[in-house]
N, C-alpha and C positions, 0 to 999 in steps of 0.2 A: 491156473496158478493164480494169485493174488498178488498185488501191487507189493512189492517190497519197500519201497520207500520213495521219498522225493529227490527230484532232480538237486545235485549240490548248488550251491551259492556259486557264481561264476560260471556258470552252463546252462544251457537251455534243453528241453527235450521236448521235441514237436511230436513224438507218439512211436511206440515201439523199440523204444530204447532198452537195452540190456544192462545199460552201465548207469550210474547215478553221474558220469561225467564222459558223455558220449563225444567224440572228435571227427566222426567222417562226415559232417556236414549233410548227412540224409535224415536220421534220427535225431540229430542235435548236434552241438558244437560248443565251444568255449565262446563265453559273450564277448562279440565284436567291439572294435573300437566304437566310441559314440556313444555306447549303451552301456546297461547294468543288469543283474540278471540275480535277483535275488533266489534264495532255496525255492525250488520248486516252480520255476519259470518255464512256462510251454515256448516263449518265444522272448527275444530281448526285449527290454525297454527303453526308448530315446531317452539319451538327458536332454533334460529340458531347456527350452530356448535360454541363451544366456550363458549356459554351461556348456563342456566339453569333456572328452575323453581319449586320451590317445594311447591306451594301451588295453589290452586283451583281458578277459576275465573280470571284469570290476564286477562288486558283489552289490552293489548299493547307491545311492545318490550320493550318498559321501564320498564316491569315487570320481564324480562328475563335478570339478572344481569349478569356481567363477571363471568366465571371460577377463583376461587382463584387461587394466586400463589402456584405451586408446585402440580396443579392439571391439568388434563386432561379430554376431553369430548370425547376422542374416536375418530374413523375414520369421514370424514366427510358425508357419507353414513352408515346408522345404522337401528337396528330395530326399530319397533314401541314401543314406551314405554308400551303400553297397553297390548301389549304381553308378557312383560318379567316384570310386575310390582313387586317389591319387591327382584327381582334377582340382579346380578352382572355383568350383561351383557353391555357392551358398548351401549348405549343409547342416540347419541349424538343429533338427533332429536325431542329426547323429554327426555331429562335428568331432574332429578328429585331433584339431591343434587349436589353442589359443589364438594363436597368430594366423588363423586362416583367412580371417575377414577384416582386414584392417579399415579403420577410418580413412576415408579418402583425403586426397592432397587437396589442400584448402581448407580441411576440417581438422578438429581435433576432440578429444573427451579426454578428461581426467577420471571419470565414474567408472565402475566396474559393472559387470552384468547388463551389458548393452543387449538390446534382442534386434535391432535392426539398425540399417546404416542412416533414418532419421533422427536417431537420437545423436547422433556425431555433432558437435557445436560446429558452425561455421565459422572460420579463423575472423576475429575480430577486426574493426580497421584500425591501420596503422601498423598492424603485426602481419608476421607471414607464416603460412604452414606449409613448408616446400617439400614434404614427403608424406606418404601413408603411414598410418599407426602412430601419430603423436599424442601424447597425454596432457602437451601443451605447446603453444605457436614456439617457433623455433628460431625467429629472427624479427628484426625491427625494418620499417621502410626506409630506403635510403633516402638519403639528404637531398633536397632539391625536387621530392617527389612524394606523392601521398598513395596510399594504399586502401582500396573499399575491402569491405568486409569479403573473405574466400580469397583473398589473394594466395598465389602459389610460390611468388619469387619476390625477392626486393631488388632484383637486376629487371631494368626497364624493357630490355628487350629481348625477352623470353615469351614464346608462345603459352597461352594457357588460358583458363575459363576468364580469370581475374589475375591481373597484374597491374602494377605501381603505373600511376598517371603523373605527368609531368606538371608541376607548381605553376597556376596561373601568374599573369602579369599583376603586379600590385600585391602580391602574397610573396611569403616564404615557408619554407619547409624544413624544419630539422628532422632528425630521425626519429621514426615513428609518429608521421602525421599521418591523421586520420580521415582528411576532408580537406578539400580545395582552399576554402575561406576559413581554416582554423587559424592563421596567423596572417592577419592582415599587415601592411607595411603601414609603422605608425603614424599620427598626425605628424604633418610638417614633413612629410617625405613622400618617394614615390617609386615606382620601377613601371617601367615598359618592355621588360623582359621577364621571359619564363625561366623557372628552374631554379629561383632563388635560393638558397639553402639558411640563410639566418638574416636577422634585422640588418645587420651592419651591409650587406648587400643592398637594402633600399637606399635610395638616393637623395639628398637634401632636395626640398623644392626650390628650383632655379629663382634668380633673381625676377623682379616684375610680376611673379605670380604667389599663388597661396595653394595649399593643401589641407584642406579643412577637415577632411575625413580621413581614417583610417581605410588601406588598402587604396590609395590613390595610383 
């Protein structure tokens, strides 16, 4: 007998198929999630890194949309989706959901088509990135405190990789302060207390003394 025709788009035929749209999983099947199958496919083609497919029967790369802003599809080399279906492993070659691999807490990204977590941006100083999958920072540092890069909370008493630090003596820290020495007490004033929130908390230099430089 002669070959009758190619396998239909949206299906793959591994060999020995009697139909252009096999579904038994032995000689072929509908194209699985995370893949696409153009006409004549002998095996599924993985969606490229930075793209995903949440449906079966995809026929072309146009069925693999770009990953959403704030999401990453992991490394360019990953595991076969079929080995980890339903798990949270990075599966960039066969990723099934755009939200499968969010940028970690303490980072963000407003860009599309990320291919690995290293492309997520560290939360900038003075800002907070309190949850995974952010397209932009979602908060300011608490008054009286300053936030280093990668801060995960505006609250000082929260465990995390990076958290707010108390404003040092001789300085004040309004909301969104980026560094310990960003706002020194003005000349002629001083403070021997930490955690000041604005310049009004700095005290006038007492009689019989002078405060010639800021941050006294």
